[in-house]
N, C-alpha and C positions, 0 to 999 in steps of 0.2 A: 504494500500500500504506500502510495506516494505521500510524503509529508510536505510537499511544496504548496505554496499558497494557491488558493482557488482562483479561477479566472475572474475577471473584473465584473462579470454579470452575477457572480455568486460570492459576494464579499462576506467574510467572516467577522464576527464581532470581536472587539478588543478582548473580552473575557475568554473567548475560545482560543485566540492566539496566545494570550497570556498563559493559559493552561498548558498549551503546547510548549511554550518557553520553559515553564517550570518543569514539565516532564523531561525535556531535553537536559536540563541541568541535573535533575535527579538521576537520570539514566547514565549520565557521564561521570557521576561522582564528584562533580564540581571542577573537573578538568576537561575542557573541550578539546577534541581532536581537531585537526584542520578542517575536516569535513563538517564536524559539528559546529565549528566556528562560522563556516559559510552559511549553514542552515540558520544559526542564531542571528546572524546579520540580516538575512532575508526576513526572518520572523520579526525582528525589531522594526524593519521598514513597514511590514504589513501591519504591525501593531500601531505604529505611529499614524498610519493612514486610517486605521479603524477608529482611532481616538480623535480624528479630525485635526491632527497636528497640534492638539492642545497640551500634549504632554511635554514637560520640561526635561531637558537633558542635563546631566551633571557637568559642571564646568571644571 
């Protein structure tokens, strides 16, 4: 089963994406492989889009 973001006509909620991010971190034991890091970055972009860009990033 693919873990890539859904197409633009089927946008997932921030809560759903956040759960996937948490699952990724839990599966990895807190140490992301290069492949997991790529997935994490894609999920962050999807999550930010789902929140309408209202989320603040750490400086």
